[in-house]
ROTITI-314774 format. One record per residue (C-alpha): residue number from 1; residue in one letter; x, z negated, y. Coordinates in steps of 0.001 Angstrom, whole numbers. Each point is the difference from the previous one (the first is absolute). Layout:
// residues N
@k:NUM	r:A	x:X	z:Z	y:Y
...
END
This chain:
// residues 272
@k:1	r:M	x:-19885	z:38068	y:-70588
@k:2	r:K	x:-1960	z:-2937	y:-205
@k:3	r:N	x:-3681	z:-229	y:1563
@k:4	r:I	x:203	z:-1653	y:3497
@k:5	r:N	x:-2111	z:-3027	y:-1235
@k:6	r:E	x:2925	z:-1161	y:-2239
@k:7	r:I	x:2067	z:-870	y:3335
@k:8	r:T	x:392	z:-3502	y:-217
@k:9	r:K	x:-1099	z:-2489	y:2515
@k:10	r:A	x:3566	z:-927	y:1049
@k:11	r:E	x:934	z:3446	y:652
@k:12	r:A	x:-3194	z:763	y:1981
@k:13	r:L	x:419	z:-2982	y:2549
@k:14	r:E	x:3775	z:1363	y:510
@k:15	r:I	x:-1623	z:2978	y:1592
@k:16	r:K	x:-104	z:39	y:4189
@k:17	r:Y	x:461	z:3761	y:377
@k:18	r:I	x:-2496	z:2620	y:-836
@k:19	r:L	x:1627	z:3507	y:210
@k:20	r:T	x:-2303	z:2927	y:-1542
@k:21	r:D	x:-56	z:3712	y:320
@k:22	r:I	x:-3469	z:1697	y:1020
@k:23	r:D	x:-1018	z:2669	y:-1302
@k:24	r:G	x:-1156	z:115	y:-3824
@k:25	r:T	x:661	z:-4052	y:591
@k:26	r:L	x:-2325	z:-876	y:2826
@k:27	r:T	x:-2040	z:2804	y:-275
@k:28	r:G	x:-2506	z:1168	y:-2450
@k:29	r:P	x:-893	z:2965	y:-1791
@k:30	r:D	x:-1554	z:1556	y:3105
@k:31	r:G	x:3138	z:-731	y:2004
@k:32	r:R	x:-1275	z:-2408	y:1979
@k:33	r:I	x:470	z:-3975	y:755
@k:34	r:S	x:-3393	z:-1874	y:-1265
@k:35	r:P	x:-1599	z:-3134	y:1687
@k:36	r:K	x:1167	z:-1729	y:-2667
@k:37	r:V	x:3822	z:816	y:301
@k:38	r:Y	x:-420	z:-578	y:3682
@k:39	r:E	x:-1515	z:-3523	y:-101
@k:40	r:M	x:2177	z:-797	y:-2999
@k:41	r:L	x:3258	z:1228	y:2746
@k:42	r:W	x:-1760	z:-2608	y:2289
@k:43	r:K	x:-249	z:-2875	y:-2476
@k:44	r:L	x:3729	z:218	y:-958
@k:45	r:R	x:1005	z:-218	y:3778
@k:46	r:E	x:-2122	z:-2727	y:669
@k:47	r:A	x:1254	z:-2143	y:-3133
@k:48	r:G	x:3696	z:483	y:1610
@k:49	r:Y	x:1325	z:3054	y:-2018
@k:50	r:I	x:1916	z:2463	y:2108
@k:51	r:L	x:-986	z:3473	y:-697
@k:52	r:I	x:1949	z:3246	y:299
@k:53	r:P	x:-1393	z:3429	y:-820
@k:54	r:V	x:2948	z:2165	y:-1474
@k:55	r:T	x:-941	z:3486	y:232
@k:56	r:G	x:933	z:3737	y:663
@k:57	r:R	x:-2550	z:355	y:2693
@k:58	r:T	x:581	z:947	y:3299
@k:59	r:A	x:1322	z:-1940	y:3102
@k:60	r:G	x:-2455	z:1191	y:2205
@k:61	r:W	x:-2729	z:-1323	y:-2494
@k:62	r:A	x:1907	z:-3422	y:-315
@k:63	r:S	x:702	z:-207	y:3780
@k:64	r:V	x:-3885	z:-338	y:223
@k:65	r:A	x:-1048	z:-1699	y:-3170
@k:66	r:I	x:2426	z:-3059	y:806
@k:67	r:T	x:-2574	z:-1011	y:2595
@k:68	r:D	x:-3202	z:494	y:-2389
@k:69	r:W	x:1114	z:-1087	y:-3558
@k:70	r:P	x:441	z:-3553	y:-600
@k:71	r:V	x:3731	z:111	y:-1147
@k:72	r:D	x:3361	z:-1132	y:1833
@k:73	r:A	x:2161	z:3183	y:-221
@k:74	r:I	x:-319	z:3455	y:-1509
@k:75	r:I	x:2966	z:1658	y:-1479
@k:76	r:V	x:-896	z:4110	y:429
@k:77	r:E	x:1661	z:3169	y:-898
@k:78	r:S	x:1617	z:-1451	y:-2984
@k:79	r:G	x:2163	z:-2656	y:2099
@k:80	r:S	x:851	z:2074	y:3127
@k:81	r:V	x:-1816	z:-2342	y:2295
@k:82	r:V	x:-1815	z:-3393	y:-32
@k:83	r:Y	x:-2809	z:-718	y:2381
@k:84	r:Y	x:-1496	z:-3325	y:701
@k:85	r:L	x:-1177	z:-2209	y:3081
@k:86	r:E	x:1553	z:-2661	y:2207
@k:87	r:N	x:-1834	z:-1954	y:2371
@k:88	r:G	x:-2897	z:2705	y:-28
@k:89	r:S	x:2431	z:2795	y:385
@k:90	r:R	x:1275	z:2850	y:-2200
@k:91	r:K	x:3692	z:236	y:-1209
@k:92	r:E	x:1773	z:2237	y:-2297
@k:93	r:F	x:2928	z:-625	y:-1881
@k:94	r:I	x:1957	z:2770	y:-1042
@k:95	r:H	x:2256	z:530	y:-2904
@k:96	r:P	x:3553	z:667	y:1245
@k:97	r:S	x:705	z:2945	y:-2065
@k:98	r:V	x:-2622	z:1908	y:1561
@k:99	r:P	x:1576	z:3108	y:1100
@k:100	r:K	x:-118	z:812	y:4107
@k:101	r:D	x:-599	z:3758	y:-687
@k:102	r:R	x:-2781	z:-536	y:-2659
@k:103	r:Y	x:-2077	z:2789	y:992
@k:104	r:S	x:2665	z:2663	y:196
@k:105	r:V	x:431	z:-629	y:-3708
@k:106	r:H	x:-3460	z:143	y:-1064
@k:107	r:E	x:66	z:3819	y:248
@k:108	r:K	x:2675	z:59	y:-3170
@k:109	r:I	x:-2446	z:-2376	y:-2176
@k:110	r:R	x:-2708	z:2408	y:655
@k:111	r:E	x:1892	z:3047	y:-1027
@k:112	r:A	x:1330	z:-1817	y:-3422
@k:113	r:A	x:-3108	z:-1325	y:-944
@k:114	r:L	x:-1787	z:3464	y:583
@k:115	r:A	x:2680	z:2106	y:-1509
@k:116	r:K	x:-452	z:-2095	y:-3129
@k:117	r:N	x:-3445	z:151	y:-67
@k:118	r:P	x:-1852	z:2312	y:2361
@k:119	r:K	x:-3549	z:-1528	y:-885
@k:120	r:I	x:641	z:-3534	y:1398
@k:121	r:K	x:-1483	z:-1006	y:3466
@k:122	r:V	x:1455	z:-2469	y:2847
@k:123	r:S	x:-1890	z:-2679	y:181
@k:124	r:I	x:-2957	z:-208	y:2559
@k:125	r:D	x:974	z:-2876	y:1722
@k:126	r:Q	x:3761	z:1309	y:402
@k:127	r:Y	x:-531	z:37	y:3958
@k:128	r:S	x:-283	z:-4024	y:288
@k:129	r:R	x:3118	z:-521	y:-1982
@k:130	r:F	x:2927	z:-1549	y:1660
@k:131	r:N	x:2949	z:879	y:-2858
@k:132	r:D	x:-1395	z:880	y:-3185
@k:133	r:F	x:-1343	z:3352	y:-1243
@k:134	r:A	x:-2736	z:221	y:-2137
@k:135	r:F	x:-1578	z:2695	y:-2331
@k:136	r:N	x:-3283	z:-466	y:-1753
@k:137	r:Y	x:-218	z:496	y:-3926
@k:138	r:A	x:-3038	z:-2197	y:-620
@k:139	r:E	x:-1917	z:-1131	y:3010
@k:140	r:D	x:-2141	z:3016	y:584
@k:141	r:E	x:-1320	z:1834	y:-2964
@k:142	r:D	x:779	z:3216	y:1569
@k:143	r:D	x:3615	z:-417	y:9
@k:144	r:K	x:346	z:-1910	y:-3410
@k:145	r:L	x:3277	z:645	y:-1844
@k:146	r:T	x:1289	z:-1543	y:-3135
@k:147	r:F	x:1794	z:-3007	y:148
@k:148	r:E	x:3054	z:1970	y:-1879
@k:149	r:E	x:-303	z:2339	y:2802
@k:150	r:A	x:252	z:-2778	y:2416
@k:151	r:K	x:2810	z:-1318	y:-1573
@k:152	r:E	x:1776	z:3672	y:92
@k:153	r:V	x:-494	z:93	y:3974
@k:154	r:L	x:1547	z:-3272	y:314
@k:155	r:E	x:3199	z:703	y:-1950
@k:156	r:A	x:276	z:3283	y:2285
@k:157	r:V	x:-131	z:-2157	y:3321
@k:158	r:K	x:2360	z:-2445	y:-1733
@k:159	r:A	x:2464	z:3043	y:-502
@k:160	r:I	x:344	z:504	y:3858
@k:161	r:G	x:791	z:-3883	y:302
@k:162	r:A	x:-3110	z:-1195	y:938
@k:163	r:K	x:-1837	z:-2772	y:-1762
@k:164	r:G	x:-3522	z:-675	y:-1215
@k:165	r:N	x:-2356	z:-1183	y:-2567
@k:166	r:I	x:-3357	z:672	y:-1368
@k:167	r:S	x:-2954	z:-2123	y:945
@k:168	r:S	x:-3672	z:494	y:-1666
@k:169	r:I	x:-841	z:2598	y:2670
@k:170	r:H	x:3212	z:1445	y:1725
@k:171	r:V	x:3207	z:1196	y:-612
@k:172	r:N	x:2124	z:-2058	y:2988
@k:173	r:T	x:3271	z:1115	y:1095
@k:174	r:W	x:2701	z:-1194	y:2766
@k:175	r:F	x:3657	z:-334	y:1154
@k:176	r:G	x:858	z:-3429	y:-164
@k:177	r:D	x:1468	z:-2697	y:-1742
@k:178	r:Y	x:-3057	z:-2081	y:-502
@k:179	r:D	x:-3466	z:-133	y:-2486
@k:180	r:K	x:-2677	z:-2490	y:-444
@k:181	r:L	x:2330	z:-2673	y:-1701
@k:182	r:P	x:2473	z:-54	y:2667
@k:183	r:M	x:-2050	z:-41	y:2668
@k:184	r:S	x:-1883	z:-2603	y:-1165
@k:185	r:L	x:3016	z:-2394	y:-803
@k:186	r:L	x:1372	z:775	y:3541
@k:187	r:Y	x:-3234	z:-942	y:1630
@k:188	r:L	x:-484	z:-2990	y:-1924
@k:189	r:K	x:3282	z:-1295	y:776
@k:190	r:E	x:239	z:997	y:3605
@k:191	r:H	x:-3636	z:-1049	y:951
@k:192	r:Y	x:-499	z:-2967	y:-2296
@k:193	r:G	x:3406	z:-1181	y:-1145
@k:194	r:V	x:-1293	z:754	y:-3558
@k:195	r:E	x:3479	z:-431	y:-1975
@k:196	r:N	x:-1190	z:-50	y:-3512
@k:197	r:P	x:-3209	z:2390	y:-95
@k:198	r:E	x:-118	z:138	y:-3946
@k:199	r:E	x:-1347	z:-3536	y:265
@k:200	r:C	x:-2839	z:530	y:2559
@k:201	r:V	x:-1101	z:3231	y:177
@k:202	r:I	x:-2363	z:2193	y:-2201
@k:203	r:Y	x:-471	z:4002	y:263
@k:204	r:F	x:-2742	z:1660	y:-1168
@k:205	r:G	x:234	z:3847	y:-850
@k:206	r:D	x:-1415	z:2733	y:-1712
@k:207	r:A	x:2196	z:2845	y:-171
@k:208	r:A	x:3500	z:1630	y:-708
@k:209	r:N	x:1088	z:-1062	y:3778
@k:210	r:D	x:-349	z:-3487	y:-787
@k:211	r:E	x:2338	z:-68	y:-2917
@k:212	r:E	x:2785	z:-1533	y:2035
@k:213	r:M	x:-1984	z:-2890	y:1110
@k:214	r:F	x:-1241	z:-200	y:-3193
@k:215	r:G	x:3795	z:-284	y:-1462
@k:216	r:F	x:934	z:-2546	y:2576
@k:217	r:F	x:-2757	z:-2474	y:324
@k:218	r:P	x:-678	z:-2211	y:-2896
@k:219	r:K	x:-3921	z:-846	y:815
@k:220	r:A	x:-514	z:3876	y:487
@k:221	r:C	x:-3448	z:1069	y:-908
@k:222	r:A	x:-1287	z:3287	y:-678
@k:223	r:V	x:-3708	z:943	y:354
@k:224	r:K	x:-1596	z:1759	y:-3298
@k:225	r:N	x:335	z:3576	y:1439
@k:226	r:F	x:3923	z:-443	y:-546
@k:227	r:M	x:-413	z:1088	y:-3364
@k:228	r:K	x:-452	z:3470	y:294
@k:229	r:Y	x:3990	z:-212	y:1552
@k:230	r:A	x:1080	z:-2405	y:-2374
@k:231	r:E	x:1451	z:2416	y:-2401
@k:232	r:F	x:2567	z:1140	y:2891
@k:233	r:A	x:1033	z:-3189	y:1412
@k:234	r:K	x:3303	z:-1479	y:-452
@k:235	r:H	x:-1187	z:-3582	y:1457
@k:236	r:L	x:-3439	z:-1413	y:-1293
@k:237	r:P	x:-1519	z:-2994	y:2169
@k:238	r:T	x:-321	z:-3109	y:-1599
@k:239	r:Y	x:-3784	z:-346	y:176
@k:240	r:I	x:-2904	z:2417	y:-286
@k:241	r:T	x:-3727	z:-388	y:1129
@k:242	r:S	x:-2810	z:657	y:-2449
@k:243	r:F	x:-1713	z:2186	y:3031
@k:244	r:E	x:1404	z:3212	y:2248
@k:245	r:G	x:463	z:-164	y:3695
@k:246	r:G	x:-1620	z:-2192	y:2092
@k:247	r:E	x:-1802	z:-1613	y:-2848
@k:248	r:G	x:2918	z:-1190	y:-1352
@k:249	r:F	x:1568	z:-958	y:2772
@k:250	r:C	x:-2890	z:-2416	y:500
@k:251	r:E	x:505	z:-981	y:-3185
@k:252	r:A	x:3344	z:-1416	y:251
@k:253	r:A	x:-484	z:-1256	y:3466
@k:254	r:E	x:-2964	z:-1985	y:-1332
@k:255	r:I	x:2502	z:-1489	y:-2419
@k:256	r:L	x:2392	z:-880	y:2712
@k:257	r:L	x:-2732	z:-1677	y:1954
@k:258	r:T	x:-1123	z:-2335	y:-2685
@k:259	r:A	x:3118	z:-1149	y:-882
@k:260	r:K	x:1029	z:-1277	y:3712
@k:261	r:E	x:-3795	z:-1164	y:476
@k:262	r:N	x:350	z:-1718	y:-3688
@k:263	r:H	x:3617	z:-1525	y:1237
@k:264	r:I	x:-1841	z:-1219	y:3338
@k:265	r:S	x:-2818	z:-1484	y:-1782
@k:266	r:E	x:2275	z:-1702	y:-2613
@k:267	r:K	x:2735	z:-1423	y:3067
@k:268	r:Y	x:-2571	z:-1544	y:2144
@k:269	r:G	x:-2579	z:-902	y:-3101
@k:270	r:L	x:-2760	z:1972	y:1395
@k:271	r:E	x:-2879	z:1465	y:-1556
@k:272	r:K	x:66	z:3546	y:-1296
END
């Protein structure tokens, strides 16, 4: 992995779409989005970038956040559904593989997980999830498990035919043929007509569930706290930041903004 400050000007100027994880990537050590990060999202949007968070967080949360955050869409629950605005109205784009009887299979997932580890707790925000069934392993101190224990629970759930991944806070599980990457590619193509996302997309992440995105996008960038998962990773991103979480995201975003500003100044002979 190279430091993000090694990205070339030509590579930086190709980027039109910024896809980013949220927890551990935009948040700080306290789990919150800082004013600095929120302001940076506004700066990126005003500079013309298309911003799309891609997260394991819930559909219920995203259906509200899409009206509050300076983003163009939010892909949630590891790719089951996208929320976006169209002429001021909230719209949703559901992955075609989401099962119609999704709620009936949740109990199967719960039983498999608890049989493997009776200590694991269902995520406190499960009530607002559309298709995903999430277990907490690192979000709340009282419910903490090791990463190895989280992996064991995930394997037990996969053994019954479900899919899933592990974020920095949750074990996310579901039935359906999707994940962060398939839904990202589908939405970019259907909504924006993007045929070659490898050239114009940068993805930011921090955890094991970002691996597929890291492996696909040549300009993918991890924030520094990804290093605690790097030894388990099959796919590493091209770039990594010097700082963790939201500070690392801002570090990288500033590099992109500077490259764009310098390009505009050079093109039109403006003073910096």
